[in-house]
N, C-alpha and C positions, 0 to 999 in steps of 0.2 A: 879519584879525580872526576869532576863533572865538567861539562862543556856548555857553552852557549854559542850559537851561530848568529853573526851579525851581517846583514846584507845592507850595503851602503849604495844608494842610488846614484847614478851618474850625474843627475841634475844638481846634486848637493855637494859633491866632492870638493869643488873649489871654494865652497862657503862654510865648510865645517869649522866650528869654533875650536879654539885650543882645548876647551873643556872636554870635547869628544875624545881627543887623543890622550888627554890626562886620564880620562875614564878607562880607556883601554889599558893604560899603564897600571892603573889601580887594580883593575880586574885581574891583570896578569900576576899580581902579587898574591892573589887569593887562590883558594882551591878550585874556583871556577875559572876554567881556561877558555878564553875567547878565540874564535876563528872568524875572520872577516872575509867575505866574498863581495865583490863590487861589480857594478855596472859601468857604463861609460857611453850611453847613447848620444848625448850632446856632442861629445868629442868625436865620435865616429861620424855623426852627421856633418860636423864642421869640416873634417878632413875630406869626406866624400864630395862636399860642395867645392872645395878647393881643387879637387882632382876632376871635377865635372862628371862625377859618376852618379847616375840616377839612383835614388833610393825611395822605397815605398813601404808602407806598413799594412799588415793584414791582421785585423783583430788585436792590435797592440803589439804585434811581433814584426820585426824588420825582415822583409824579403832579402835573402842573402845569396847573391850571385857569387861566383868565384872571386871576382874583384872586390866585392863588398866584404867577403870573408877575410881576404888578405888584409884589407884595411882595418877591419874589426880586431883581428889578431894583433896588428901593429899597435893600435891604440890601447886596447885592453891589457894585453900582456906586456906591453912596452911602457909607454909614457905614463899612463894612469897608475898602473900597478907600482911602478918604481917611485912615483910621486908620493903615493900613500906610504910605502915602506920608509922613504926618507923622512917623512913627517913623523912617523912613529919613532924612528931612531932619534930624531930631534927631541922627543919627549921621553926618552929613556926606555923605550920598549924594544926588546929583541925581536924584530920582525923579519920575516923572510918571504919574498914574493915569488909565487909560482903560478902557473896556469894549470887548468885541468888536463892539459896534455902531459905535463911532467909526471912520470911514473904512472901514467894512465890514472891519474887522480880522479878524473871524471871520464868514465867510459860512456860512449854515446852511440846512438843509432838515429837514423833519420826520423824526424817528427812526422807522425802520421796525421794528416789533416785533409779536409775536403778540398782545400785550395793549396796550390804549390807555394812553398816558402823557400825553395832552393836548399842551400846548405844550413838549414836550421835543424838542430837535433834536439833530442831529449836524453836525459841521463838514464842509462841502463845499469850502471854500477858505480860504486864509489870506493876508492882505495883508502879505507879508513886507517889502515896500518901506517900509511905514509903520514897522514895528518897526526895521528896519535904519537908517532915517533918524534915528530917535530915538537909537539906540545910537551912531551916528557923531557926534552932538552931545553924547555922554557922559551922556545920560539913561538911567536904568534904568526900563524900562516895567513898570508894575504893572497887571496885566490882570484884569478880572472876566469870568467866563465866560458873559456874555449875548451872544448872537449875533443876526444879522439876515439876512433874505432879501431878494431884489431887490424885493419888494413892500412892504418896510418893516416886516414882521412880526418882532417879537422872539421869540427862542427860548431856553429855559433849557437850557444845555449842562452835562452833568456835567463838573466841573472837571478830573478825571483824564483824560477823553477829550479835552477841549480842550487840555490840556497836551501830550498825545501828538501831536495834530495840529500844534501849534506846533513841537514838537521835530522832527517829521518834515519840516516845511516848511523848517527851518533846518539839517537834518542835525546836530542838536545833542544832546549827552548830556542825560538827563532825571533829575532828582532829586526824589523825592516826600518832602516833609517832613511827618512824622506824629508822633503821641505814642506810638507803639509801636516796638520795635526792629527791625521787619521782619516777614516772614512767619514765623509761629510754628507749630511742630508739637510736641505734647506739652509745651507750655510753653517750648520752646527755639527760639531763632532759627535759621532755615535761612540760612546765610550766602551760599550760591550755588544758583541754580536755572536749569535749562534751560527752553526753551519747552515741551518735551514734559512735563517734570515739573510745570510750572505747570498744564497741562491736566489731568494726572492728579490733582493735589491739589484742583482745583476739583471734579472728578468724585467724589472721595472725601470731599467736604465738609470738607476741612481748611482750604481757603480759602473763606470764606463772607462774607455780608453786604457791608459797604462795602469790603472788601478785593477783592471780585470786580471792580468797575469799574477799580480800580488795576491789577490783574493783566491785565485785558483791554487796558488802555492800554499796559502793558508789552509784551504780545505784538504789538500793532500796531506799536510802535516797533522791536522786534527784527525783525519781518518786513520792515520798511522799511530795515533795515540800520543802525539806530542802534547804535553800539558799546557804549555804557554806559547802563544804566538801573538805578537803585538806589532802595530804600525805606529811609530812615534816620530815626532818632529826633532830631527837632529840639530836644528838651529837653536833649540832651547837649551839653556845652560844645564849641564849634568843630567840631561834627559835619559841617557843610556844607563847611568848608574842608578837613577831613580827607578827606572823600569825594571832593571835587573834585581833591585831590592824589593820588587813587588808593588811599587806604587802604581796606582791606576791612572796612567797618563796615556794619551793617544787613544787608539782603539785596541782593545784586547779581545781575542776570539776564544770562544769556548765550544767544546763539542757537546752542546746541550740543546734541548728543544726550546728552552725558554731563554730570554735574555732581558737585561735591564738596560734601558737607554738612559744613561745619565746625562 
């Protein structure tokens, strides 16, 4: 049995075409078993605004107070997670929604940064046994990126970084599903990038904002030996199936010194 990890961005969840869910159902029939982990930033921001709770971002990561953490857990592990599960069931997929808290699927510790981010964590361990047991029963795990430590404290995990941790633990290809065609330079998609070029583009402010955590997650996967990491536009028909079949769409990352900009 082989696996693929699919990270679905919060900005695209409400706009995913039926072909995306049909692709998940198709992949589930094959020897390649998909695991989906999702974000939900816009939904969290919307609820925080309604609750009149201040929110801010530091280098693309949301500062997470206790109140923000409670809201994030409510949105991610509640409404968004179950909405995705129901959509998959509608398309014939046996999906089960869980958070990183369940069974300590995502074990966490506080993220070490130069600036305080509150209850923002990083993944220190993954309970792959839980994921694999679900896959063996032909369930597709749908995971929200709220993690927990051994004291029972929840931590808000950037979904890109959580997806990378999951991919590394399973030695699985990773696909980021977004609403953009990949990494852009001068309005054009860069179809192939090496680790070195990623670092250079961040330094040159070509890769900015919310794309930075994605590329950081990419670099972590490449360093761990993951063979395929791609950022693709989930709004394109059958983009996931095409990428999983090896078609060069979006931006594909390689752990090589050279790259070809298509």
